[in-house]
C-alpha positions, 0 to 999 in steps of 0.5 A: 170790920165786916158785920160790925165785928171788931177783932183784937189783933196779935202779930206773930213773930215767925222769924224764930219758928222757921227760916227760908222761903216759907216764912211769912208775916202773919197775925191772928184776929180774935173775935170776942163776938161773932154775929154769924154764930150767935143763933147757930147750932151745928147738927150732929156729924157736922162738927167740922163745918166752918159756918163762919168761913165766909169771913175768911173769904171776905178777908182774902177778897178785900186784901186781894183788891189791895194786891196782897195774897193771903191765907185765912183760916180758922184756928178756933171757933165758938161753934166747935166748943172753943172760948172765942173765934180766932182767925189766922191771916198769913201774907204769902205774896205782894203783887206788883203794880200792873201797867196799862201796857200789860192789859190786852184789850184786843 
């Protein structure tokens, strides 16, 4: 993956937790070692800062190229005192293919 990080994936079963239109497929990515947080110390007052949030942006951007709309957010971070870094990725939509007629070059 990005920056040589290899996450452990766990797919979540949301069928029991909720029902209806808000239900989505999701997984968690657990990073045992996050190189972006290796040499970082957050200053006082910045405990809410998600220093490695660029990883969520990379995930969203890469999956958007493949026409998947996802949400990606940190649920645990080493910099906030957690034992490991965990990112939750949820699928919100799958976009259809675009035909040549839909592109307006005029």
